[in-house]
N, C-alpha and C positions, 0 to 999 in steps of 0.2 A: 589977686584972689583966683584960686583954681575954679574952673567952670565945668570941666568934664574930663573923662578919660578918652584919649585919642586912639592910642594903639596898645595892644598887648602883644608881646613878641612870643612867637612859637619857633624854636630853633629846629631847622630841618636840614637834611643832607641833600635833598634834590628838590628844588623849588617847583619844577614842572610836575613831578610826581605828586607833591603835596598840593599843588593847585588843583590837580585833577581830583584828588581825594576830597578836599574841602568844598569844591564846587560840584563836581559830577556825582559824588557819593553822598555827602552830607547836605548839599543844596545851598551852600552859601554862595554869595555873588563876588566876582572879582571886582575890586574897586580901583586899585592903582597898580600899574605895572610899568616901572620906569628904571632904566639902566642909568645909574649914577656913578660917580667916582669911587664910592665905597662898595659898589656892587648893585645888584638888582633889588629895587625897593618894590616889593610885591605884597599887596594886602587883599584880604577877603573880609566879608562881613555878612551878618544875618540881614536879609532884606528888611528894610524899614528901620534898622538900628544904626545909630551913628558910630558905635564902637567898631573899630577895625582890628583884625588880627594881622600882624606883620609876620609873613613867612620868611624868616631870616636865615640865610645859609650858615650852617655850622661848619667850620673848616674841617676838611678831610682829616681823619685821624683823631678827632676829638669826640669822645662818646662812642658808643657802639650802636650802629644803625639797627633798627628794629627792636631795640630794648630800651633806649633812652637812658641807659646807665653810663656812668663815667668810664673813660678808658683807664687803663693801668696807670697809676701815678696821679690821676686826677682826684680831687676831693669833691665831695658832694654828690648829689644825684638829683633825680627829678621828684617832684612832689606829686603824689597820686591825685588825680582830679584837679589838675592845675587850671583847667579851662572848664567852666560850667556853662552849658547851653540849655535854655528852657524851651519846652514844647508845650503846646496847648492840648495835644493828644499824643502822648509819648508812645503808647502801644501801636497806634496807627503809623506814626513816623518810624518806629522800630522796624515794622514789617517792610516798609519801603527801603530803609537803609540796609537791612539784611539782604534784600533782593539785589541791592546794588553792590554787595560784597563787603560791606563794613564789618570789621571784626569786633566782637563784643566780649566782655569778661564773663558772661553767663548766657544761658540759652534764651532767657526771656526777661523782660523788665520785671522788677519786683516792687510791691507795695511797701512803704515804710511810713512812719508816723506823720510825715509831712507831705506825702504824695506818692509819686512813682519814680523809680530811678533805674538806670543801667549805665554802664561805662563802655565807651568805644576806645579803640586804639588806632592812632594814625599810622602811616607807613614807617615813621621813625620811632614808634613806641610811646609817643606822647599820649597821655590819657585824656579823654574828653568825657567829662561827666555830663550825662544827659538827664534832665529832670523835668517833671511835671508837678507843679504845686498842687497840694490837696485843697479841697474846698474848706472854707471856714467851718470849724466844728467837726472836721473829720477828713480822712484821706480819700 
């Protein structure tokens, strides 16, 4: 029987650059950094959460760095908002992340029927959906 989600893979072109983005800019913590036979196994996670993101190297020449789009001849692409992170004060966190150089899809977080939202982009063009849930009975 399944008991939990262990890892979610985020494909990256430069693990060190991605590690700096996810730890220094977004504030996640480094969990595992191990060189194995298949490559460097590098994970980060939200402090206090069991879920870990595996920053897995995408082989050179596959996909276009900084867009997340497939290379010529490849099929498929990335799904927008493939990673969702929750904040208890998104507007406050947004100000911190903006000061740390995080790139966003719009100038400010926006209210929507279920809370507050904005999307960030990592160095490889992976979209990070940032959300704050609304209170029961309203946003």
